[in-house]
N, C-alpha and C positions, 0 to 999 in steps of 0.2 A: 784405400777402400776399407771402410769399417764393416767387419764381418765378425762380431763377437760370438764367443761360445759360453755356455753355462760355466760359471766359475772363473772365467777369464777376467783379467784386471786391465785397468787403463788409468793412466796418471794425467790429471788435469790441474794445471796451475799448482803443482806441488802436492796434490792430494791424490790418494789412490782410491779407486772405486772398483767394485767387483760386480759383474753382470750375474743376475739371478736366473734360475731355471724357471720355465713356465710351470705353474702348479699342475696343469693337466697333461703336460708333455715335458717331462724331466730332461729329455735329451736336447730340447730346444730352449733358446734364450727367451726370457719373458720380453715380448715386444708387441706393441700395438700400432699397426700401420694405419695411417689416415691419408687423406688426399694430398696433404702438404708436407707431412713429416712422419717419421717413425719414432715412437716413444719407447725407450728401453727402461727397465727398472734396474737401478744400480744401488749398491750399498756402500757406504764409506767406511773407512777403518774404524770409526767411532760407533758403527752400527746403525747410522741414520739412513733411511731409504729415500732415494731421489728418483725423479723422472728425468732421463737424459733425452731431450727432444732434438732430434737431428733432422734438419729440414732437407727436403729434396732440393736439387741443384737449382731449379727454376725459382725457388722461394728463399734462397740464401741472399738476402738483400741487406744493405747497410742500415736501412731504416729500422731494423730490429733492435739496434742499439738505442735509438731514440725511444722506441716502443717500451723496452725494458725499463728505461729510466722513468717513463711516464706511469708505468704500472705499479712500480715498487711502493709508492705511497698508499696504494689502494689495498695493500695487504692487511690493513687493519679493519676493513669492512667485513662483515660476516659473509661467509661463502666465497672469499676471494683469497684463500691460502695460496693458490697458484700464482698470485701476483708477486709473491716473494720469489725471486729468481736472480740467477747470474748468467751472463752471456760470455761465450768463449770467442773473443775477437780474433786472437792469434792462436790457431790450433797447433797441436804437436806436428812436427815436420812430416811424420810418417802417416798422419791421419788427417788429411785435408777436408774430409767430410765433416769434421767437427767445426768448421768455420760458421760462426754465428749460431752454434748449437746452444741450447739453454739447459741449465741445471735448475730444477723446480722441486720443492719438497713433495714427496709422493702423497697423493690424495687417496686416503683409504676409503673404501666403499665400493658400490656397484653402480655402473651407469644405468640410467633409467632405461636405455635400450635393452640391456640384459634383464632387468626386472620385468620390463614389459613383455619380453619373450617368455619368461618363466610364468608370468601371470596368464599369458595366452595358453600356456600348457597346463593350466590348472593350479599353479602355485600362487594364488591370489594373496594380496597383502591383508593383514588383519586391519579391521576398521580403524582402530585407534592409531595404528602405525600410519595408515594412509592419510588420515585427517592431520596428524601432527607433522608428517613430512611435507604435506602440501602447504601447511601454514608456515613451516620453516623455509620452504623454497620461496614462497611469496614474500617472506620477510627479507630474504636476500635480495630479491628483485626490488622490493620497496625501498631498500637502503640505496640501491643504485639510482632508482628514479628520484629519490630525494636529493641526490647530488648531481642530477641531470647527466647521468651516465647510462649507457646501454651496452649490453653484451654484443648485440647485433646478430648473434647466431645461436640463440637458445634452442636446443634440440635434444632428442633422447641421448645422443652420444656425448653431449657436452655438459650434462647434468649428473653428478655423482651423489648417490644417497647412501647413507650408512643406516640401516634399519636398526642396528643395536644401539647406537647413540642418538639416533634421529637427527643426524647432522646432514647438511646439504652443501655441496661445494660446486662451483662452476669451474670449468676448465676450457682450454683453447681461447685464451683471452687476447690474443694478438690483434684482433680486429675491434677491440672495444672502443666505443664512442665516448669521447669527452668533449667538453666545450672548446678546449684549446687544441685538440688533435687535427692534423691535416686530413682532409677527406681522401680516402684511397681512390686509385684510378677506376677501380670497379667496386662500388660499394656493395656490401652484402645485402641480399634480399632474403636471407634465412635459408634454412635447409628444407628439403622436400618433406611436406607434411606439416610444416610450421610456418610457411610463408603466407603472407596476407593474400587473400583471394584476388585482389586487384593489382598484385605484383609490385607494391610499393617497397622502396629500399628501406633498410633498417638504420641508416646513418643519421639519426636524430635522437633527441632525448626520449621520444615515445617509441623508439624502435623495437622494444621488447614487449609491447603491450599485447600484441596478437599472439605471439609464440608463447609468452608466459601464461596467458589464459588457456590455451590449448593444453599446454603441459600440466597445468594444475587440474584441469578437468580429467586428463588421463590418469593422474595419480589417484584422484578420488574414485574414478571408475575401476581401478585395479582391485577393488574389493568384490566386484560383481562379475561372477563367471559368465553370465549371459552377455555382458558387454565385452568382456575380454575375448569371447569366442568370435566376435565381429571384428576384432583388431587385426591388422596386418602385421607382418614381421617387423615393421619399422615404426609404426605409429597407429593411433586409433582413428583420427578424423580425416587425415589426408588420404589421397592427394585431392587437390582442389579441382573438382570436375562436376559436371551436371548430368552425368549418365543416370538413367533410371536406378541402376543397381546402387550407385554411390549415394544418390539422394535418399533411397530407401534405408540404406545403412546408417546414414547420418541421422535420419529421423528416429530410428530405433535407439541409437546411442543417446540421443537427446532425451528420449523418454525414460531410458534407464537412469540418466543423470537427474531428471526431475524426481524419480523415486528416492534418490539420495538427498537432494536438496533443491527444492523448488526456487529458492532465492538464488543460489549459485547458477542454476540452469538458466535463469532469466538474464543474468549478467553475462553468462557465456554466450547465449544466442546474440546478444548485442554485439559482441565481438565478431561472431561467425558471419553475421549479415551486415557488417559495417562496410562503408565504402572507402574509408581511409583510416589509417592506424590511430590517429588522434582520437577517433570516436570509440576505440576499444577501451575497456575498463582498466584503470590503473591497478597496481598490485594492492594498494590500500583498499579499494572498493572490493577486490576479490577476497581479501582477508576479512572484511566485514561481512561478506556473503557466507563465509563458512563459519562464522562465529557461532551460530546456533548449533552447529555440529560439535564444536569444542565445548560448548556449554553442556550438550548432551553427554559428552565424555566425562566432564568434570563432575556431572551429577551421578555418574555411575550407571547410566542407562545403556544397556547392551543393544547394539544394532543388530537386527535380524534380517538377513537377506529376504527380499520380497517373496521369492519362491518358497521359502521356508515359513513364512507367516501364515497363521491359520487362526480361525475363531473357534473356541471351544463351544460345542453345542450341548445345551441342557437335554436330559433324556425326556423331558415332558412332552407328551404327544400334542399338546396344545401350542407348543412354541413353533411359529412358522416365520423364520426370517425372510425378509424380502430379497436380500442378496447375501450370500455367504462370502464371496470373494470380491475384492475391489476390481472394477473394470480396468484393463491394462492401459486404456487410453484416457481415463479420468480418475487419476489417483491423487490424493492430496499430498503435498510435500511432506517429507519425513519430519522436518523441524516444525511444521505447523501442527503436527499431531503428537508432539511430545507428551502433552497432557494426557492424551488417550493411552499412551504406551508407558507412561512413567511408573504404573503400578506393577508392571511385569517382573522387575527384579524381585519385589517383595513377594509376589506370588510364587516366584521360582524357589524361594527359600524353603517354602512348605508346600510343595506341589500336591502331596497325597492329601493333606488336610484341606486344601482349597477345592480339590476335586470332590472330596466327600461332601463338603458343605454345598457345592453347587448342585450335586445330585440329591442331597437330602431335602432341600427346600421345597421342590415341587412335590415330592412324595408326602411330606408332612402336610402340605396345604390340601392335597387331595383326600388324605385320611381324615382331616378335620371336617372337611365338607361332607364327607359320607356319614361321619359320626353325628353331625348336626341334623342331617336328613333323617337318620334313624331315630333320633330323640324326638324330632317333630312328629314322625309317624306314630311313635309310641304314645306320645301325648294325645294325638287325635284318637287313637284307638281306645285309650283309657276313658277319654271324655265321652265317646260314644257308648261305651259299656256302662258308664255311670248313668247316662241319660236313659238307656234301655231298662236298666234295673229299676231305676226310679219309676219309670212309667208302669212297669209290671207291678210294682208294689202299690202304686196308687189305684190301679184297676182292681187289685185284690181287695183293697180297703172299700172301694165303692161296692163291690159284690157283697162283702160282709155286711155293709151297712143296709143294703137292700134286703138281705135275709133277715136281719133284726126287725126291720119294719114289717115284713110279712108275718113274722111270728107274733109280734105285738097285736097286729090286726086280728089274727085268729084267736088270741086269748080274749080280746074284748068281745068278739062275737059269740063265744062260748059262755 
C-alpha cells in the first residue's frame, strides 16, 4: 500500500524520487486525487520534478502500456508535454500499487478550474493575458485537429495555464483519440459543463470542437467581473439544461461575450445551438474570430470594461446628447468599434490638456458670438446718431435760409 509522507523517498527502476510537501499544507504530501488516479509530485535526485500518476485498482489495465507507446510521439506537439512518460510495468515488490503507474514531467501552471474559481472571487485575468492564453489554447487544439487527434475530455481540470509564460498544456491524455487507436468500451462524452447538449461521444476527430469552444469563451470572459459573478464553481455555461434560470443566465453570459467580441460570440453561439459536434467551429475558426482582439492588443489599445466606459460631457448648456450610455441589449461589438476607441490611449497621455481643450472650445465660441452682437449693436447705434445729427443740421440750415429771405424782403420794402 502506497502511503507516502512529505520528504519520503521511493526507488523506481534504479532511480530515487522524493515526495514533496503540499505548498498550502506542509504536513501533507503534494497529491491531486481524480476519479481514476492520484497524482503525486516527486523530485528526482537531479532536481527534476515529475508527476507520479498512480491509478486506482479498477483502472490498472494492461492497455496503458500500448497507450503510453502511442502517446510518446505526440510529445513534440505544442501543449502535449504530458505525452512524454514512462510506465512502471513491474513495480517494487513492497509497493504493488505502482503497477502501471506513470512518471510524467511535471506540468507547471494552474488548472483552468483554479483560475476560474479565483476569477469568480474577483481575481479576474488581465485582458491581454486572457486573449493570448485563449489564442495559445486554441493553437494547441488546432494542432491536434490538424493531425485528426482529439483529447476527448477537455475540461477545466485538464487544461493547465501558466499566466507568467502564457503557456498552455493539456493533461489526462490516456483517452486521447487517434485514427489508429482502438475505441474504448465506454467512449468519453466529456466532463460535466463541457459536454455537447445532444450527448454525442467525443471519440472522433471533431470530438474537441464543442468543449474547446466553451473553454475559449470562458477564458475570454474571465476579464469580466459581471460574467464571472454568474459562473458556478466548476464552469461558466454548464450544465446543459432548459430551466428558466439557466436560460436567463446563459443569455446574460452571451451578451457579456458580445461586448468583448461580437465575432467570437457569433461563432460560439453556433456551437451552443448545434445539433451535432461536426457543426461546431474548428479551432482555426475560433482563432480567426479572436484575431481582431489580438490586433487591438498589438496596436496598444487598452480594453476598458463596459461598466467603466463613459462619455466625457462638454460643459456647454447647448449640448443635448440623445443617449449617454449604450443600451445593454444593443451594443456594437468591441472589435467593430476599434476606430472609435483608438484615440483613447493618445488622449490618456495628456488628460489635463485634452480636458482643458474640450472645455475651452464652447466658451470661446459663446464669447465670440456675444462680441459680434455687441459690435453690431454699436454700429447700429452710431448710424442712428449720425442720421439724427444730420437731420437736425439740415433743419437748422433751412431755418437760417428762411430768416435771410425775410430780412432781404424787409430791406427791399424800406
